Backbone as ProteinMPNN parsed JSONL, in Angstrom:
{"seq_chain_A": "MAKNKGSRIIITLECSCRNTDNNNLKRKKGIFRYTSSKNRRNTPSRLELKKFCPYCNLHTHFKEIK", "coords_chain_A": {"N_chain_A": [[0.82, -1.175, 0.0], [0.473, 2.229, -0.737], [1.878, 5.094, 0.851], [0.195, 7.83, 2.377], [0.534, 11.178, 1.331], [0.074, 13.126, 3.161], [-0.135, 16.344, 4.628], [1.392, 17.872, 2.94], [1.81, 20.022, 0.224], [2.216, 20.95, -3.232], [3.463, 24.015, -4.318], [3.438, 27.078, -6.239], [5.792, 29.572, -6.862], [5.993, 32.943, -7.658], [7.728, 35.616, -9.248], [7.93, 38.842, -7.804], [8.654, 41.044, -9.217], [7.414, 41.428, -11.597], [5.52, 43.383, -11.693], [6.78, 45.811, -11.661], [8.092, 48.664, -13.443], [10.704, 49.208, -14.145], [12.747, 49.45, -16.578], [15.471, 49.5, -16.959], [16.59, 47.683, -15.204], [15.798, 45.184, -15.98], [16.619, 42.315, -17.919], [15.282, 40.883, -19.877], [11.887, 40.47, -21.013], [9.205, 38.891, -19.212], [7.874, 36.302, -17.018], [9.057, 34.72, -14.169], [9.073, 31.602, -12.525], [9.163, 29.496, -9.628], [8.904, 26.178, -8.251], [7.813, 24.623, -5.266], [7.394, 22.953, -2.097], [5.131, 22.845, 0.68], [4.089, 22.534, 4.101], [0.805, 22.269, 4.82], [-0.519, 22.404, 7.256], [1.32, 23.545, 9.101], [2.027, 25.959, 7.868], [-0.31, 27.848, 7.05], [-0.77, 30.282, 5.794], [0.093, 32.377, 2.924], [3.183, 31.721, 1.305], [6.371, 33.363, 1.216], [9.388, 33.829, -0.298], [12.865, 34.687, -0.68], [14.467, 34.707, -3.652], [16.579, 34.09, -6.56], [16.033, 35.947, -9.487], [16.255, 35.52, -12.859], [15.362, 37.247, -14.844], [15.297, 39.784, -13.751], [17.808, 39.908, -12.826], [18.495, 39.942, -10.174], [18.19, 39.242, -6.61], [15.033, 38.684, -5.535], [11.773, 38.997, -3.965], [9.734, 36.196, -3.936], [6.429, 35.279, -4.318], [3.804, 33.171, -3.198], [1.512, 31.785, -5.471], [-1.831, 31.028, -6.495]], "CA_chain_A": [[0.0, 0.0, 0.0], [1.219, 3.485, -0.806], [1.663, 5.995, 1.982], [-0.461, 9.1, 2.081], [1.47, 12.298, 1.357], [-0.211, 13.964, 4.312], [-0.585, 17.71, 4.387], [2.343, 18.595, 2.096], [1.27, 20.343, -1.095], [3.152, 21.618, -4.144], [3.063, 25.397, -4.546], [4.168, 27.816, -7.267], [6.265, 30.875, -6.421], [6.14, 33.849, -8.799], [8.52, 36.803, -8.959], [7.134, 40.047, -7.572], [9.177, 42.115, -10.069], [6.626, 41.526, -12.832], [4.678, 44.573, -11.643], [7.581, 47.034, -11.741], [8.356, 49.137, -14.799], [12.096, 49.648, -14.262], [13.283, 48.758, -17.756], [16.929, 49.434, -16.92], [17.008, 46.546, -14.395], [15.425, 43.916, -16.592], [17.361, 41.866, -19.088], [14.292, 40.517, -20.884], [10.52, 40.45, -20.508], [8.669, 37.583, -18.876], [7.604, 35.982, -15.623], [9.821, 33.555, -13.763], [8.401, 30.881, -11.441], [9.76, 28.334, -8.977], [7.959, 25.311, -7.566], [8.299, 24.163, -3.981], [6.338, 22.312, -1.332], [4.995, 23.349, 2.038], [3.158, 21.822, 4.952], [-0.408, 23.074, 4.915], [-0.877, 22.578, 8.667], [2.268, 24.439, 9.768], [2.071, 27.248, 7.184], [-1.564, 28.02, 6.318], [-0.76, 31.524, 5.014], [0.891, 32.341, 1.689], [4.617, 31.698, 1.527], [7.153, 34.357, 0.487], [10.812, 33.53, -0.185], [13.754, 35.525, -1.479], [15.198, 33.858, -4.589], [17.176, 34.797, -7.689], [15.227, 36.078, -10.698], [17.146, 35.784, -13.989], [14.853, 38.343, -15.661], [15.697, 41.034, -13.086], [19.221, 39.756, -12.492], [18.548, 40.31, -8.769], [17.45, 38.437, -5.66], [13.774, 39.368, -5.243], [10.798, 38.224, -3.215], [8.826, 35.357, -4.709], [5.23, 35.05, -3.529], [3.005, 32.017, -3.587], [0.311, 32.075, -6.25], [-2.772, 29.921, -6.445]], "C_chain_A": [[0.87, 1.245, 0.0], [0.877, 4.354, 0.397], [0.979, 7.266, 1.508], [0.565, 10.217, 2.209], [1.242, 13.19, 2.561], [-0.639, 15.351, 3.896], [0.398, 18.516, 3.551], [1.744, 18.784, 0.708], [2.345, 21.039, -1.919], [2.603, 23.006, -4.441], [3.913, 26.0, -5.652], [4.519, 29.187, -6.722], [6.53, 31.731, -7.646], [6.873, 35.106, -8.369], [7.62, 38.02, -8.798], [7.601, 41.207, -8.443], [8.345, 42.301, -11.329], [5.758, 42.762, -12.861], [5.468, 45.866, -11.776], [7.872, 47.384, -13.183], [9.776, 49.68, -14.96], [12.757, 48.882, -15.396], [14.796, 48.649, -17.72], [17.431, 48.258, -16.086], [16.774, 45.219, -15.103], [16.305, 43.592, -17.794], [16.411, 41.502, -20.223], [12.92, 40.435, -20.225], [10.106, 39.022, -20.173], [8.44, 37.436, -17.391], [8.36, 34.711, -15.292], [9.151, 32.927, -12.553], [9.255, 29.73, -10.933], [8.633, 27.468, -8.436], [8.624, 24.805, -6.295], [7.153, 23.432, -3.294], [6.311, 22.897, 0.065], [4.005, 22.475, 2.786], [1.961, 22.724, 5.205], [-0.808, 23.343, 6.365], [0.028, 23.584, 9.369], [2.281, 25.843, 9.167], [0.776, 27.447, 6.388], [-1.594, 29.284, 5.46], [0.115, 31.369, 3.772], [2.37, 32.484, 1.998], [5.293, 32.768, 0.686], [8.625, 34.089, 0.765], [11.613, 34.477, -1.058], [14.627, 34.604, -2.327], [15.727, 34.704, -5.742], [16.238, 34.778, -8.881], [16.157, 36.393, -11.867], [16.653, 36.918, -14.884], [15.236, 39.693, -15.085], [17.199, 41.072, -12.845], [19.474, 40.191, -11.045], [17.91, 39.223, -7.914], [16.211, 39.23, -5.266], [12.876, 38.451, -4.45], [9.885, 37.482, -4.18], [7.65, 35.018, -3.826], [4.47, 33.86, -4.085], [1.773, 32.462, -4.351], [-0.588, 30.846, -6.196], [-2.774, 29.149, -7.731]], "O_chain_A": [[1.896, 1.29, 0.677], [-0.25, 4.351, 0.892], [1.17, 7.71, 0.376], [1.388, 10.189, 3.123], [2.138, 13.941, 2.945], [-1.4, 15.526, 2.945], [0.257, 19.736, 3.458], [1.241, 17.841, 0.097], [3.268, 21.642, -1.372], [1.429, 23.16, -4.775], [4.987, 25.487, -5.965], [3.661, 29.888, -6.185], [7.214, 31.296, -8.572], [6.668, 35.607, -7.264], [6.668, 38.208, -9.556], [6.985, 42.272, -8.407], [8.566, 43.264, -12.064], [5.297, 43.166, -13.929], [4.874, 46.924, -11.985], [7.897, 46.509, -14.049], [10.021, 50.524, -15.822], [13.269, 47.782, -15.189], [15.36, 47.784, -18.389], [18.586, 47.86, -16.236], [17.478, 44.241, -14.848], [16.68, 44.469, -18.572], [16.695, 41.775, -21.389], [12.821, 40.342, -19.001], [10.595, 38.065, -20.773], [8.765, 38.325, -16.604], [8.31, 33.737, -16.043], [8.707, 33.638, -11.651], [9.97, 29.078, -11.694], [7.532, 27.96, -8.19], [9.834, 24.587, -6.253], [6.064, 23.31, -3.855], [7.322, 23.381, 0.574], [3.193, 21.772, 2.186], [2.104, 23.82, 5.746], [-1.374, 24.394, 6.668], [-0.455, 24.396, 10.158], [2.52, 26.817, 9.882], [0.765, 27.237, 5.175], [-2.359, 29.356, 4.498], [0.79, 30.355, 3.597], [2.76, 33.277, 2.855], [4.851, 33.056, -0.426], [9.063, 34.117, 1.915], [11.109, 35.005, -2.049], [15.42, 33.823, -1.802], [15.375, 35.875, -5.885], [15.709, 33.729, -9.248], [16.795, 37.445, -11.864], [17.45, 37.501, -15.619], [15.476, 40.643, -15.83], [17.785, 42.142, -12.68], [20.53, 40.738, -10.729], [17.174, 38.379, -8.425], [16.325, 40.329, -4.723], [13.173, 37.269, -4.278], [9.337, 38.066, -5.115], [7.828, 34.526, -2.711], [4.494, 33.586, -5.285], [1.076, 33.391, -3.943], [-0.128, 29.747, -5.882], [-3.514, 28.175, -7.865]]}, "name": "protein", "num_of_chains": 1, "seq": "MAKNKGSRIIITLECSCRNTDNNNLKRKKGIFRYTSSKNRRNTPSRLELKKFCPYCNLHTHFKEIK"}
């Protein structure tokens, strides 16, 4: 029998720089996304991590999207 995964779910993190209009910081247009997992019981709110965005060429905040 297979084990139940429990309360861990896969989430998508999207760069928050997509809303800014600073054209001098961006190398190219687009939206960059990471995937990760979180425990739904321990972290019921939306997750926000600081990761590298190749479109901005900076470390920016990535927010969880639905």
